[in-house]
C-alpha positions as CSV (number, residue, x, y, z in Angstrom):
1,M,57.4,121.2,155.8
2,T,60.1,123.8,156.4
3,I,62.5,124.0,153.5
4,M,66.1,125.1,154.5
5,P,67.5,127.6,152.2
6,T,70.3,126.7,149.9
7,I,73.9,127.8,151.1
8,N,76.0,129.6,148.0
9,W,79.3,129.4,149.5
10,G,80.7,131.4,146.6
11,K,79.4,134.4,147.9
12,A,82.0,133.9,150.8
13,Y,84.5,133.2,147.9
14,L,84.7,129.6,148.9
15,R,83.9,126.3,147.4
16,D,82.6,124.8,150.4
17,N,82.7,125.0,154.0
18,P,86.3,124.8,155.1
19,F,85.2,124.1,158.9
20,L,83.4,121.0,158.5
21,G,83.9,119.2,161.6
22,T,83.6,115.5,160.2
23,P,86.3,113.8,158.2
24,P,86.6,114.3,154.2
25,K,85.4,111.6,152.3
26,P,87.6,108.5,151.5
27,G,90.3,109.4,149.0
28,E,90.0,113.1,149.7
29,E,93.0,115.0,151.1
30,M,93.0,115.9,154.5
31,I,94.3,119.6,155.3
32,W,96.4,120.6,158.2
33,A,96.2,124.0,159.5
34,G,97.9,125.6,162.5
35,M,99.4,123.5,165.2
36,T,102.6,124.2,163.7
37,E,104.7,122.5,166.5
38,Q,102.8,119.4,166.7
39,R,103.1,118.8,163.1
40,K,106.7,119.2,163.2
41,R,107.1,117.0,166.3
42,I,105.2,114.3,164.8
43,D,106.9,114.5,161.3
44,E,110.2,114.4,163.0
45,R,109.2,111.3,165.2
46,I,108.1,109.4,162.0
47,S,111.2,110.6,160.1
48,H,113.6,109.3,162.8
49,S,111.6,106.2,163.3
50,I,111.6,104.8,159.8
51,A,115.3,105.5,159.3
52,T,116.4,103.9,162.7
53,S,115.4,100.4,164.1
54,P,114.4,100.6,167.6
55,Y,110.8,100.7,168.3
56,S,108.9,104.0,169.3
57,L,106.1,104.3,172.0
58,V,104.7,108.2,171.6
59,L,102.0,109.7,173.8
60,N,99.7,112.3,172.2
61,W,97.7,114.0,174.6
62,G,95.7,117.0,175.4
63,P,92.0,118.2,175.5
64,W,88.8,116.8,173.8
65,G,88.8,118.1,170.3
66,G,92.5,119.3,170.2
67,G,93.5,117.7,167.0
68,K,94.8,114.2,168.1
69,T,92.5,112.2,165.8
70,H,93.0,114.8,162.8
71,A,96.8,114.1,163.2
72,A,96.4,110.3,163.3
73,R,94.4,110.8,159.9
74,F,96.6,113.2,158.1
75,F,99.8,111.2,158.8
76,N,98.1,108.1,157.7
77,Q,97.9,109.6,154.3
78,D,99.6,107.9,151.7
79,Q,100.9,111.0,150.0
80,V,102.2,112.3,153.4
81,L,103.9,109.1,154.5
82,T,105.4,108.6,150.5
83,A,106.7,112.3,150.8
84,I,108.4,111.4,154.5
85,S,109.9,108.0,152.9
86,K,111.4,109.8,150.0
87,R,113.1,112.4,152.0
88,M,114.5,109.7,154.1
89,K,115.3,107.6,151.3
90,V,113.7,104.6,152.6
91,P,110.5,102.1,151.5
92,K,107.2,103.4,152.7
93,P,106.1,102.5,156.2
94,L,102.8,100.5,156.7
95,S,100.5,102.9,158.7
96,L,97.0,102.1,160.2
97,V,94.7,103.8,162.5
98,V,92.6,101.9,165.1
99,N,90.0,102.8,167.6
100,I,90.0,101.2,171.1
101,P,86.8,99.7,171.2
102,R,84.4,101.0,173.9
103,G,83.2,98.5,176.6
104,A,84.7,95.3,174.5
105,K,84.5,92.0,176.3
106,N,87.4,90.6,174.2
107,V,89.6,93.7,173.3
108,V,92.4,91.6,171.7
109,N,90.4,90.0,169.3
110,E,88.5,93.2,168.5
111,L,91.8,95.1,167.7
112,Y,93.2,92.3,165.8
113,I,90.1,92.1,163.2
114,S,90.4,95.9,163.1
115,I,94.1,95.9,162.2
116,I,93.8,92.7,159.8
117,G,90.8,94.6,158.4
118,S,92.5,97.8,157.9
119,I,95.6,96.4,156.1
120,G,93.4,94.1,154.3
121,L,94.2,90.2,154.2
122,Q,94.7,90.1,150.4
123,R,97.5,92.8,150.9
124,I,99.0,90.8,153.7
125,R,99.4,87.9,151.5
126,D,100.8,89.7,148.3
127,D,103.3,91.5,150.5
128,I,104.2,88.3,152.5
129,A,104.4,86.4,149.2
130,K,107.2,89.2,148.2
131,V,109.1,88.3,151.3
132,S,108.9,84.8,150.6
133,A,110.1,85.2,146.8
134,N,113.1,87.2,148.5
135,L,114.1,84.7,151.2
136,G,113.4,81.5,148.9
137,D,114.0,78.3,151.0
138,S,114.9,80.0,154.4
139,F,111.2,81.5,154.4
140,A,109.6,78.7,156.0
141,D,112.2,78.5,158.8
142,I,111.9,82.3,159.4
143,V,108.1,82.2,159.7
144,R,108.4,79.2,162.3
145,R,110.8,81.3,164.4
146,Y,108.8,84.5,164.4
147,S,105.4,82.4,165.2
148,E,107.1,80.2,167.7
149,D,104.3,77.6,166.8
150,E,103.8,74.9,164.2
151,E,100.2,75.3,163.7
152,L,100.4,79.2,163.3
153,A,103.3,78.9,161.0
154,A,101.4,76.5,158.9
155,A,98.5,78.8,158.5
156,L,101.1,81.8,157.4
157,L,102.8,79.3,155.1
158,L,99.4,78.3,153.6
159,L,98.4,82.0,152.9
160,T,101.7,82.6,151.5
161,G,101.0,79.7,149.0
162,T,97.7,80.9,147.6
163,H,97.2,82.6,144.3
164,G,94.5,84.9,143.2
165,Q,91.5,85.3,145.8
166,I,92.2,84.0,149.1
167,P,90.0,80.8,149.7
168,L,87.3,81.5,152.0
169,A,88.1,78.9,154.4
170,L,91.6,80.4,155.0
171,K,90.1,83.8,155.2
172,R,87.6,82.5,158.0
173,Y,90.6,81.1,159.8
174,F,92.6,84.5,159.7
175,L,89.4,86.5,160.7
176,L,88.7,84.1,163.9
177,S,85.6,82.4,162.5
178,A,86.9,79.1,160.9
179,G,84.7,75.9,162.1
180,T,85.6,72.4,162.2
181,T,85.0,72.0,158.4
182,E,87.2,74.8,157.3
183,L,90.2,73.5,159.7
184,R,89.8,70.1,158.1
185,E,89.8,71.6,154.6
186,L,92.9,73.4,155.4
187,G,94.5,70.6,157.0
188,L,95.0,72.5,160.4
189,G,94.8,71.1,163.7
190,R,93.4,74.0,165.6
191,N,92.0,77.8,165.2
192,I,93.6,80.8,166.5
193,Q,92.2,80.2,170.0
194,T,93.9,82.6,172.8
195,S,94.8,85.9,173.0
196,N,98.5,84.9,172.9
197,D,97.7,83.1,169.6
198,V,96.3,86.3,168.4
199,I,99.5,88.3,169.4
200,K,101.9,85.6,167.9
201,I,99.9,85.9,164.4
202,L,99.6,89.6,164.5
203,T,103.6,90.1,165.5
204,S,104.5,87.3,163.2
205,I,102.9,89.3,160.1
206,F,104.4,92.5,161.3
207,N,107.8,91.0,161.6
208,I,107.7,89.2,158.2
209,L,106.8,92.2,156.5
210,L,109.8,94.1,158.0
211,E,112.3,91.3,157.3
212,S,115.1,92.6,155.5
213,N,117.5,89.5,155.3
214,G,116.6,89.1,151.6
215,G,117.5,92.6,150.9
216,E,115.3,95.7,151.2
217,P,112.1,95.0,153.4
218,V,108.7,95.6,152.0
219,Y,108.1,98.5,154.6
220,S,110.6,100.5,156.4
221,E,108.2,100.5,159.7
222,V,104.9,99.6,161.0
223,I,103.2,102.5,162.4
224,I,99.9,102.0,164.4
225,W,98.1,104.9,165.8
226,F,95.9,103.7,168.6
227,D,93.1,106.5,168.8
228,E,90.8,107.0,171.8
229,M,92.9,105.5,174.2
230,E,90.8,107.1,176.8
231,E,88.1,104.5,176.3
232,I,90.3,102.1,178.3
233,I,88.2,103.4,181.3
234,S,85.1,102.0,179.9
235,L,86.6,98.5,179.6
236,P,86.1,95.7,182.2
237,G,89.0,95.6,184.3
238,K,90.3,92.4,183.1
239,E,90.2,94.1,179.5
240,Q,92.1,96.9,180.7
241,I,94.8,94.7,181.8
242,V,94.7,92.7,178.6
243,L,94.8,95.8,176.2
244,V,97.7,97.1,178.1
245,G,99.4,93.7,177.7
246,L,98.9,93.8,174.1
247,I,100.8,97.2,173.8
248,R,103.8,95.8,175.9
249,D,103.7,92.6,173.8
250,L,103.9,94.4,170.7
251,T,107.1,96.2,171.7
252,D,108.5,92.7,173.0
253,Y,107.8,90.7,169.7
254,V,108.6,93.5,167.4
255,P,111.3,95.5,169.0
256,R,112.5,96.9,165.8
257,N,110.9,99.2,163.3
258,L,107.5,99.6,165.1
259,T,106.2,102.9,166.2
260,M,102.9,103.3,168.1
261,F,101.1,106.5,168.7
262,L,98.6,106.5,171.9
263,N,96.2,109.2,171.2
264,F,94.9,110.1,174.8
265,T,92.0,112.7,175.6
266,A,93.0,113.9,179.3
267,R,90.3,114.4,181.8
268,S,89.6,118.2,182.4
269,G,92.6,119.4,184.4
270,G,94.5,116.2,183.9
271,K,98.1,116.3,184.0
272,Y,100.7,114.4,181.9
273,E,101.6,112.0,184.8
274,D,97.9,111.1,185.3
275,I,97.7,109.3,182.3
276,G,100.3,106.8,183.6
277,A,97.8,105.6,185.9
278,Y,95.8,103.9,183.3
279,L,99.0,102.2,181.7
280,S,101.0,99.6,183.3
281,P,104.6,100.5,184.4
282,A,105.8,98.4,181.9
283,V,104.2,100.3,179.4
284,W,104.6,103.9,180.9
285,D,108.3,103.3,181.1
286,R,108.6,102.6,177.1
287,V,107.1,106.0,176.3
288,R,109.8,107.6,174.6
289,D,108.2,110.9,173.4
290,Q,105.0,112.9,174.1
291,V,103.2,115.8,172.1
292,F,101.0,117.9,174.0
293,F,97.9,119.1,171.9
294,D,97.1,122.3,174.0
295,Y,94.4,124.9,173.7
296,F,95.3,127.9,171.1
297,T,96.4,130.9,172.0
298,Q,94.6,134.1,170.2
299,E,97.5,134.3,167.6
300,Q,96.9,130.7,167.0
301,I,93.3,130.8,166.3
302,R,94.0,133.7,163.8
303,E,96.7,131.4,161.9
304,Y,94.4,128.4,162.1
305,I,91.4,130.6,160.6
306,L,93.6,131.8,157.8
307,E,95.1,128.8,156.8
308,M,91.6,127.1,156.7
309,L,89.9,129.8,154.6
310,N,92.7,129.7,152.1
311,N,93.6,125.9,151.5
312,L,93.2,125.2,147.9
313,N,90.5,122.5,148.4
314,C,88.0,125.4,149.5
315,R,89.1,128.6,148.5
316,L,88.0,129.9,144.9
317,P,90.8,130.3,142.5
318,D,90.2,134.0,141.8
319,T,91.7,135.9,144.7
320,S,92.1,139.2,143.2
321,K,88.7,140.5,144.4
322,L,89.5,139.6,148.2
323,S,89.5,142.8,150.1
324,T,91.4,140.9,153.3
325,R,92.9,137.5,153.6
326,Y,90.3,136.7,156.1
327,V,87.4,136.9,153.6
328,P,84.6,136.2,154.4
329,F,85.7,137.9,157.6
330,D,87.3,141.2,158.1
331,E,90.1,141.4,160.2
332,S,88.5,143.0,163.3
333,A,85.9,140.1,163.3
334,V,88.6,137.7,163.4
335,D,90.2,139.5,166.4
336,Y,86.7,139.6,168.1
337,L,86.0,135.7,167.6
338,S,89.6,134.7,168.2
339,E,89.2,136.7,171.6
340,A,85.9,135.0,172.4
341,L,87.2,131.5,171.8
342,M,90.6,132.0,173.4
343,A,89.6,130.4,176.8
344,K,89.2,126.8,175.5
345,A,90.0,127.0,171.7
346,T,90.6,123.9,170.1
347,P,90.2,123.0,166.2
348,R,86.6,121.4,167.1
349,T,85.4,124.7,168.5
350,I,86.8,127.3,166.1
351,N,85.5,124.8,163.3
352,E,81.9,124.7,164.9
353,A,82.1,128.6,165.6
354,C,83.5,129.6,162.1
355,S,80.9,127.2,160.6
356,I,77.9,128.8,162.4
357,V,79.1,132.2,161.8
358,I,79.3,132.0,157.9
359,E,76.4,130.0,157.6
360,R,74.3,132.6,159.4
361,A,75.8,135.4,157.4
362,L,75.1,133.5,154.1
363,T,71.6,132.7,154.8
364,S,70.7,136.2,156.4
365,G,72.0,138.1,153.2
366,I,75.0,139.9,154.8
367,L,77.2,138.7,152.2
368,D,74.9,139.3,149.0
369,Q,76.7,142.4,148.1
370,A,80.1,142.3,146.2
371,G,83.0,143.2,148.7
372,S,80.7,142.5,151.6
373,V,82.2,140.8,154.7
374,I,81.4,139.8,158.3
375,D,82.1,142.5,160.7
376,T,82.0,142.7,164.6
377,E,78.6,144.2,164.7
378,F,77.2,140.8,163.1
379,L,79.3,138.9,165.4
380,K,78.0,140.4,168.5
381,G,74.6,139.3,167.7
382,L,75.9,135.8,167.7
383,D,77.5,136.1,171.1
384,E,75.3,133.8,173.0
385,E,75.9,130.9,170.4
386,I,79.7,131.5,170.3
387,Q,79.7,131.4,174.4
388,S,77.8,128.2,174.0
389,I,80.4,126.7,172.0
390,T,83.0,127.6,174.0
391,A,81.2,126.3,177.2
392,R,80.8,123.0,175.5
393,G,84.6,122.8,174.7
394,S,85.5,123.7,178.2
395,V,84.3,120.4,179.5
396,S,86.4,117.1,178.3
397,R,84.7,113.7,177.2
398,Q,84.8,111.5,180.2
């Protein structure tokens, strides 16, 4: 059995690999590097949305590995949303990221379960209870108005009236798995049966959480990131129509204080207008903004590498011994690497290339001596591997 050598990242003046291609562990802070314009545009869109009432539908698009999923996870962080809401002097928004299920046979139900699971049914109950306390006797009428259905309204009122842990029968009802026994126990005449029922329950929950008649709402905005929207092409034809209909219905039934980001990886050579072929005219006409995640320029690659290397999560605190800001690279090596990657550079390809180069340098002893750095000559020996990364990056996932 071959034993892989242990990598000592301290020799690169790093705590760990800053170019890991995987998301951080739950609870760990995500770092934003480069992509200055995209960050500004999304920050401005969220800031504007939580301060005004009309819904927003935003299309994020670009090549595979371009940073769209990272944007969703970054702006879904509690500390990021708290900072924006404090700046705008409004309550924090409710934000969640859901993936479009590949090949789903019932896409509305799967997305509903994903959304409810992401928020948490207990949290939904607690937040709705706050609204009920604020509205008093008028709460039941508001629930009926939003749900437009006596049975669905009765279920929501049952949820609000629970204390402590939600009873299993009620959990099963809202998670679409209640049987006859549970319905009888709850005193409800029917289950959540149709896609229309699912949409009514979901939009009722959102509208209740956004209700401001009793004073300040629990949340200033509901923000939903639909990630991997390109997976719509993997769905059966009928489910594609249903998915697009769900997005349309969300804007129809939650016309205020709702922001949806659609993350879409374009086919190689695809244009903005081509994406409209996957969305109905009713949805396409509602797209109010777009953010394009383009391939990086050489200068943007340098900026990205610099910011990733020097983020506080990975750089060792004592920087007095650094011969250059790019340690463990010298600046000529960064120039060489950025030129090699420039044809199809995305965060994904830069991360992969930098990870390979630094790991090769650490395991080969190049960085064993104090003050040693990765130079252009060392990179030239890795040309074939770097070119293969660039080649993979030039093919968008289909």
